Steps between C-alpha positions, in 0.01 A plus 500: 500500500612277212747692282626383161835644394685501170866593525491361851855363484646842409646756736172672587294181482716316753480789744122519454466129573695536823292800602161347422587160642571669833154656480344157450390536136483198270743546211523338157776583252455433127851417381691328221684310776226424755713240677738777611230725644501360857878541521502855363174634638435302818409145595128577520483672159349286226656499155298421188612464139152545348215723610260211440642341814313761704167323521479432872460844657387849389768766450437831678777710343748476214842669505654496152872585511646257244733633233848424367765748625503801270857622557693171503607501133468706178158524338538284195183414310493164677549660842223753439265217404584321825446814708162550330387139536606476865283802587217551254477139385495366853245760612276400209520137617409614848199694370375203298514288815323769705221517242442128545469522876153496654637665813707805396773645724414841640820671388779473244818682597718505189858606444621786287788747532581870496630426151133542397569876480807471278803721562347786694798733516442764768120465513336393824294194415178430687258218427284730287797618291492393135764284340797716407635286218422175325820302548505123549458501882202735465343275235564190712356646819210658314395169344548323834271746678238496225487121513464491878225763495281261301434324832274792590243363254489188720399710799846502656682792657827558313807666651804581284843521666736739321807389689830685511842355580454255786793505743561172681806334648421159354457594135404754238690818411681542831653153495628555144661830602675377813799327340616784271445755776691289753785481250500879469368485145157650566374824361221675309355380172535753220441852629368367832219755486222254416242447773480164675176430688597244764323307775614287793378140474323530837293794375426317175357205694308728737338704221394187309335368815345845560350520149373144521308584816365840389166425336488842333849472345507452123694615197869597485722573801863614484680252725803708587625707794393866530856625437643379168869567443719554200728221386806693621346539847431127521861423404635742759270368773599139430868596498463673837324199651771263376783746577615480140554761228223538243650710224551245218233602247366274229494730195174513312659411164656186650164389640332564166764298315485212748127484569328656202138596562518369859738786585203737490365330811820590687561845354140620534285516808178603667445757774201297619319586821262275699220755506208258517658285771562802720147630437365157601681522834789262439801575719846426365754370747798595281472841338869587461755299308781519757274347766384224266855407401615499863219261587565267209877495535497425872577841644162624631647778711288781360142604548243557227 
């Protein structure tokens, strides 16, 4: 299978490239720095700077994961415009290219996030749940999904990944938390009661591959483990795994002063459940946070 990826040099994209290369798939990554793709994604992965370079071979599937990091810095007007352009703008470019292709890929698997629901409070959120509020992450994910769904008019199957917090040793949230927790400065954010839907990177890669192969799969899927935890539970579990205290809270008012609107992303949460994945027969390897952290931090002495 020939798979085209956007966001292929990111945390999930790199892991996908390793996984699919081992399966013998042909991989092309559309990137702003195509010359770095072989180093980051694998020697046999082709990097392109323009979609027009793909004239030699049909593409069977498109995996669209590109997007500037949403939690790296406060949401100024300029930052919001970048977040929008890197998701919706890029997806629109992708759709324009797909429309021009005589041979259409069979499937578009496009990124999204559990932020689509907004701050869900205590509600259990399934894929058929409505949006709870219309904050910026919900608007961003909503527009991203709506844009990707336009590929259905081209006869393509469209899968939407509402991803939670991806836990991986080599990057993402976990890597950012390690230093303060190792220094004994870790703790809950705000009240610590907000729900945090998490997923082990191995399960994230497995479910993407699963949805790509399932011809009947379409629409939104919550890409998160079956047992979400509260922020306080995640802090305590990470502290236990690192043998460090985890009682230094970050007060909500401090986060609001420092981060502005972005603080809502940290102080709110989603009790999202992977209902459609479980109904489709997907089996998670890591269903409990303690087991996932032990695996990622090099102490796999527990069983799932």
